C-alpha positions in Angstrom: -0.5 0.4 0.6 0.9 3.9 -0.2 3.1 5.1 2.6 0.6 7.8 4.1 2.2 11.6 5.2 0.4 13.5 7.3 -1.1 16.7 5.5 0.3 18.3 9.1 4.1 17.4 8.2 6.5 20.0 6.6 8.4 19.0 4.1 11.2 21.5 2.5 12.7 19.2 0.0 9.9 17.3 -1.9 11.6 16.3 -4.8 14.2 14.8 -2.2 11.9 13.1 -0.4 10.9 8.8 -0.8 8.6 7.0 1.1 8.2 3.3 1.4 5.0 1.4 1.1 2.9 0.4 4.2 5.1 3.7 5.7 3.7 6.1 7.3 4.4 9.6 8.8 2.6 11.2 11.3 1.4 15.0 12.3 3.5 17.6 12.7 6.8 16.1 11.6 9.7 18.7 10.0 12.3 17.3 7.1 14.9 19.7 5.6 17.2 16.9 4.4 16.9 14.4 1.7 14.9 11.7 3.1 14.7 7.9 1.9 11.9 5.7 4.4 12.2 2.2 4.2 9.2 -0.5 3.6 7.0 -0.4 6.9 8.5 2.1 8.9 6.8 4.6 10.9 8.3 8.0 12.1 5.6 9.2 14.6 4.2 12.4 15.6 6.9 15.3 16.5 9.7 14.3 15.2 12.3 16.2 13.3 15.2 15.5 10.4 17.3 18.7 9.9 20.2 19.4 8.4 20.4 21.4 5.4 19.2 19.9 1.6 22.9 18.7 0.8 22.6 16.3 3.6 20.9 13.0 3.4 19.0 10.7 6.2 17.9 7.5 5.4 15.9 4.7 7.7 15.2 1.4 6.8 12.9 -1.4 6.4 10.5 -2.4 9.5 11.6 1.1 11.7 10.7 4.0 13.9 11.7 6.8 15.2 8.8 7.6 18.2 7.3 10.9 19.2 9.7 13.9 19.4 12.8 12.3 18.2 15.4 14.7 16.5 17.8 13.7 14.4 20.8 16.4 13.4 22.7 16.0 10.0 24.3 19.4 10.7 24.3 21.5 13.9 26.4 24.6 14.6 29.5 24.7 16.8 28.7 26.7 19.9 32.1 27.8 20.9 33.8 28.6 17.8 31.1 29.9 15.1 27.9 32.4 15.4 24.8 30.5 15.7 22.1 32.0 13.6 20.1 31.3 10.4 22.6 32.6 7.5 20.3 34.2 4.6 20.0 32.4 0.8 22.8 34.2 -1.1 24.8 35.6 1.4 27.1 32.3 1.3 28.8 30.5 4.5 30.5 32.2 7.0 30.4 30.0 9.4 33.8 27.5 9.7 32.7 25.0 11.7 29.5 23.7 11.1 29.6 19.9 12.6 27.7 17.7 9.8 27.5 14.6 8.4 24.6 11.8 7.0 22.1 10.1 9.6 21.5 6.2 8.5 19.7 3.9 10.6 20.0 0.4 9.0 16.3 -1.9 8.7 14.9 -3.2 12.0 16.1 -0.2 14.0 13.9 2.4 16.0 14.6 5.3 18.4 12.7 5.9 21.3 10.7 9.0 22.3 12.4 12.2 22.4 16.0 10.8 21.7 18.3 13.2 19.8 21.0 11.7 17.4 23.6 14.3 16.3 24.9 14.6 12.9 27.6 11.6 11.5 25.9 8.4 12.9 25.4 4.8 11.2 22.3 2.8 13.6 23.1 -0.4 12.4 21.0 -3.6 11.5 18.9 -4.3 14.6 19.9 -1.9 16.6 17.7 0.6 19.3 18.0 3.3 21.2 15.7 3.9 24.3 13.6 6.9 24.6 15.2 10.2 26.4 18.8 9.1 24.7 21.9 11.3 23.5 24.0 10.5 20.6 26.9 12.5 20.3 28.4 12.8 17.0 30.0 9.8 15.2 28.7 7.5 17.8 30.1 3.6 17.3 27.2 0.6 18.1 27.4 -2.6 17.8 24.6 -4.3 15.8 22.0 -5.7 17.2 21.9 -4.6 20.3 20.2 -2.2 23.0 21.3 1.6 23.8 19.9 4.0 26.1 21.2 7.5 28.3 22.5 9.9 28.4 25.4 9.5 27.6 24.5 6.8 25.7 25.6 3.7 26.6 25.1 -0.1 25.8 22.4 -2.2 28.1 22.3 -5.6 25.9 22.0 -7.4 23.2 19.0 -7.3 21.4 17.1 -11.1 20.4 17.7 -11.3 16.7 16.2 -14.7 16.1 12.8 -13.3 17.7 13.3 -10.3 15.7 13.6 -11.9 12.2 10.6 -14.4 12.9 8.3 -11.4 13.4 9.6 -10.4 10.4 9.5 -13.6 8.1 5.7 -13.9 9.5 5.0 -9.9 8.7 6.9 -10.3 5.1 4.3 -13.2 4.3 1.8 -11.6 5.2 2.4 -8.5 3.2 2.8 -11.4 0.4 -1.0 -12.4 0.6 -2.2 -9.5 1.1 -0.4 -8.5 -2.5 -1.8 -11.7 -3.7 -5.2 -11.3 -3.3 -5.3 -7.4 -4.2 
C-alpha cells in the first residue's frame, strides 16, 4: 500500500523525499534534508530531521522513530561559530559546522524524545531507548539495545525473535499483495 504522509508534515525538499510502501509519517513532523524511508517504517508525531538540502537521512525497512525524536545532520559549533541562520545568497560564513549524514539500517528504532547528532550510522537491529542522546559519530554494535545520557550499551537484542516476526510480517504482506 502507498505510504501515508500526514498533510500536517513539513517537507522542505519534496523532490528528495521518498517513503516506502506501508510506511507512515505522522502529524507535525519536519524534514529539511534529503529523506529516504523504507517499507513498513513509522515516524511518529513531532519528529524533526534537519540539516539542509545537501545532507541525507535514511531509515530502513521495519523501523520506527517514536514521538519527538530529533535527528541533526548539521549542527552549529556553539564555541567557534555564530549561531544563527545565514540567509540565502549570502554565502557560508560559519567555519566549524558539525555535519554528517544519519542512517538507520533495517529493524532499528529510536525511543521518544531522543536526539541523534550528525554523522551517525545505526546498524541493523539496533534500538535506542527513550530520552537518549547520541553524540556525533557514535560507534554502535549491530543487534544491541542502547540508552541513556550519555548513551551506553544496555544489552544484546534477540535477533532470532525479531527476524521470525519479520518473516511472518513479510509472508502476510505477500499474501495481501497476491489477493489485491
